[in-house]
C-alpha positions as YAML, in Angstrom:
chain: A
units: angstrom
residues:
- id: 1
  name: MET
  ca: [-11.90, 2.84, -6.54]
- id: 2
  name: SER
  ca: [-14.20, 0.67, -4.56]
- id: 3
  name: ASP
  ca: [-14.97, -1.41, -8.01]
- id: 4
  name: LYS
  ca: [-11.18, -2.20, -8.42]
- id: 5
  name: PRO
  ca: [-10.13, -5.45, -6.98]
- id: 6
  name: PHE
  ca: [-8.08, -5.62, -3.79]
- id: 7
  name: ILE
  ca: [-5.16, -7.91, -5.56]
- id: 8
  name: ASP
  ca: [-3.76, -8.64, -8.77]
- id: 9
  name: GLU
  ca: [-4.23, -12.30, -9.00]
- id: 10
  name: VAL
  ca: [-2.70, -12.66, -12.27]
- id: 11
  name: LEU
  ca: [0.47, -11.10, -11.05]
- id: 12
  name: LEU
  ca: [0.40, -13.03, -7.89]
- id: 13
  name: ASN
  ca: [-0.23, -16.02, -9.57]
- id: 14
  name: GLY
  ca: [2.69, -15.63, -11.65]
- id: 15
  name: TYR
  ca: [4.84, -14.99, -8.78]
- id: 16
  name: ILE
  ca: [4.00, -18.27, -7.02]
- id: 17
  name: GLU
  ca: [4.43, -20.05, -10.47]
- id: 18
  name: SER
  ca: [7.77, -18.64, -10.80]
- id: 19
  name: LEU
  ca: [8.98, -18.18, -7.52]
- id: 20
  name: GLY
  ca: [7.02, -20.40, -5.38]
- id: 21
  name: LYS
  ca: [4.62, -19.75, -2.32]
- id: 22
  name: ASP
  ca: [7.36, -19.69, 0.26]
- id: 23
  name: ILE
  ca: [8.78, -16.92, -1.64]
- id: 24
  name: VAL
  ca: [5.19, -14.88, -2.05]
- id: 25
  name: ASN
  ca: [4.94, -15.37, 1.55]
- id: 26
  name: GLN
  ca: [8.05, -13.49, 2.44]
- id: 27
  name: MET
  ca: [7.44, -10.87, 0.25]
- id: 28
  name: PHE
  ca: [4.03, -10.50, 1.89]
- id: 29
  name: ASP
  ca: [5.77, -10.62, 5.23]
- id: 30
  name: LEU
  ca: [8.28, -7.66, 4.19]
- id: 31
  name: TYR
  ca: [5.42, -5.47, 2.88]
- id: 32
  name: LYS
  ca: [3.38, -5.70, 6.20]
- id: 33
  name: GLU
  ca: [6.68, -4.69, 7.78]
- id: 34
  name: GLN
  ca: [7.68, -1.89, 5.40]
- id: 35
  name: SER
  ca: [3.84, -0.67, 5.39]
- id: 36
  name: VAL
  ca: [3.81, 0.33, 8.58]
- id: 37
  name: ILE
  ca: [7.08, 2.21, 8.40]
- id: 38
  name: TYR
  ca: [5.90, 3.86, 5.08]
- id: 39
  name: ILE
  ca: [2.70, 5.02, 6.72]
- id: 40
  name: ASP
  ca: [4.59, 6.32, 9.89]
- id: 41
  name: GLU
  ca: [6.85, 8.38, 7.56]
- id: 42
  name: ILE
  ca: [4.05, 9.84, 5.90]
- id: 43
  name: ALA
  ca: [2.30, 10.93, 8.98]
- id: 44
  name: ALA
  ca: [5.71, 12.28, 10.23]
- id: 45
  name: SER
  ca: [5.83, 14.57, 7.15]
- id: 46
  name: LEU
  ca: [2.37, 16.27, 8.15]
- id: 47
  name: PRO
  ca: [3.02, 18.81, 10.99]
- id: 48
  name: ASP
  ca: [5.59, 21.17, 9.05]
- id: 49
  name: GLY
  ca: [6.72, 18.79, 6.22]
- id: 50
  name: SER
  ca: [6.70, 19.80, 2.67]
- id: 51
  name: GLN
  ca: [4.57, 18.83, -0.32]
- id: 52
  name: GLN
  ca: [7.82, 17.63, -1.66]
- id: 53
  name: ASP
  ca: [8.31, 15.13, 1.30]
- id: 54
  name: TRP
  ca: [4.74, 14.02, 1.39]
- id: 55
  name: HIS
  ca: [4.76, 13.44, -2.29]
- id: 56
  name: GLU
  ca: [7.94, 11.25, -2.11]
- id: 57
  name: ARG
  ca: [6.99, 9.28, 0.86]
- id: 58
  name: CYS
  ca: [3.62, 8.41, -0.68]
- id: 59
  name: HIS
  ca: [5.31, 7.63, -3.88]
- id: 60
  name: LYS
  ca: [7.44, 5.13, -2.29]
- id: 61
  name: PHE
  ca: [4.63, 3.46, -0.38]
- id: 62
  name: LYS
  ca: [2.83, 3.17, -3.89]
- id: 63
  name: GLY
  ca: [5.55, 1.49, -5.29]
- id: 64
  name: ALA
  ca: [5.54, -1.13, -2.53]
- id: 65
  name: ALA
  ca: [1.72, -1.78, -2.86]
- id: 66
  name: SER
  ca: [2.23, -2.20, -6.51]
- id: 67
  name: SER
  ca: [5.27, -4.59, -6.40]
- id: 68
  name: VAL
  ca: [2.92, -7.00, -4.33]
- id: 69
  name: GLY
  ca: [-0.12, -6.62, -6.40]
- id: 70
  name: LEU
  ca: [-2.30, -4.62, -3.80]
- id: 71
  name: LEU
  ca: [-4.40, -2.91, -6.99]
- id: 72
  name: ARG
  ca: [-6.90, -1.04, -4.66]
- id: 73
  name: MET
  ca: [-4.13, 0.19, -2.26]
- id: 74
  name: HIS
  ca: [-2.07, 1.43, -5.24]
- id: 75
  name: ALA
  ca: [-4.76, 3.38, -6.82]
- id: 76
  name: TYR
  ca: [-5.42, 5.20, -3.45]
- id: 77
  name: MET
  ca: [-1.83, 6.02, -3.33]
- id: 78
  name: VAL
  ca: [-1.87, 7.53, -6.95]
- id: 79
  name: GLU
  ca: [-4.58, 9.85, -6.12]
- id: 80
  name: THR
  ca: [-3.14, 10.91, -2.36]
- id: 81
  name: GLU
  ca: [0.52, 11.50, -3.65]
- id: 82
  name: HIS
  ca: [-0.57, 14.56, -5.48]
- id: 83
  name: SER
  ca: [-2.98, 15.56, -2.89]
- id: 84
  name: SER
  ca: [-2.24, 19.32, -1.65]
- id: 85
  name: VAL
  ca: [-4.92, 19.30, 0.80]
- id: 86
  name: SER
  ca: [-3.98, 20.97, 4.49]
- id: 87
  name: SER
  ca: [-2.18, 18.94, 7.16]
- id: 88
  name: ASP
  ca: [-5.40, 18.00, 9.01]
- id: 89
  name: GLU
  ca: [-7.22, 16.96, 5.67]
- id: 90
  name: LYS
  ca: [-3.85, 14.55, 4.98]
- id: 91
  name: GLN
  ca: [-4.43, 13.28, 8.43]
- id: 92
  name: SER
  ca: [-7.59, 11.96, 7.25]
- id: 93
  name: LEU
  ca: [-6.17, 10.68, 4.39]
- id: 94
  name: VAL
  ca: [-3.37, 8.95, 6.37]
- id: 95
  name: ASP
  ca: [-6.36, 7.28, 8.40]
- id: 96
  name: GLN
  ca: [-7.74, 5.99, 5.45]
- id: 97
  name: MET
  ca: [-4.72, 4.81, 4.31]
- id: 98
  name: LYS
  ca: [-4.12, 2.84, 7.37]
- id: 99
  name: ALA
  ca: [-7.68, 1.16, 7.10]
- id: 100
  name: LEU
  ca: [-7.29, 0.43, 3.52]
- id: 101
  name: ASN
  ca: [-3.76, -1.17, 3.94]
- id: 102
  name: GLU
  ca: [-5.41, -3.29, 6.90]
- id: 103
  name: GLU
  ca: [-8.39, -3.99, 4.52]
- id: 104
  name: SER
  ca: [-5.53, -5.11, 1.78]
- id: 105
  name: ILE
  ca: [-3.44, -6.98, 3.55]
- id: 106
  name: GLY
  ca: [-6.50, -9.25, 4.88]
- id: 107
  name: GLU
  ca: [-7.42, -9.69, 1.22]
- id: 108
  name: PHE
  ca: [-3.91, -10.67, 0.43]
- id: 109
  name: LYS
  ca: [-3.77, -13.16, 3.37]
- id: 110
  name: ASN
  ca: [-6.97, -14.61, 2.33]
- id: 111
  name: TRP
  ca: [-5.82, -15.13, -1.13]
- id: 112
  name: LEU
  ca: [-2.39, -16.56, -0.39]
- id: 113
  name: ASP
  ca: [-4.07, -18.88, 2.02]
- id: 114
  name: ALA
  ca: [-6.45, -20.34, -0.37]
- id: 115
  name: GLN
  ca: [-3.32, -21.11, -2.85]
...
């Protein structure tokens, strides 16, 4: 997964061409807000949540990452949503998810600032 680019520049360039940079920036801001909520919901499913809760919440976050062109985040969520490891191991996955999301947001911001 680490060889996968962070962002889908082809998709995002298409967004900028068709929607404009201001709209893409608004999409990015919404993703930043929503990603915190999605990760919190995923983490909340850990203590006694079902595998289905985990899968559904991860699936929703995977879609959000995909919609803003975060390739590496999307790929991580593809792997993670089907994970059936223990709650402790899932907590480690959530910690990695948070770190990767922050890194992905930074890469997106750098890309957007350069446009």
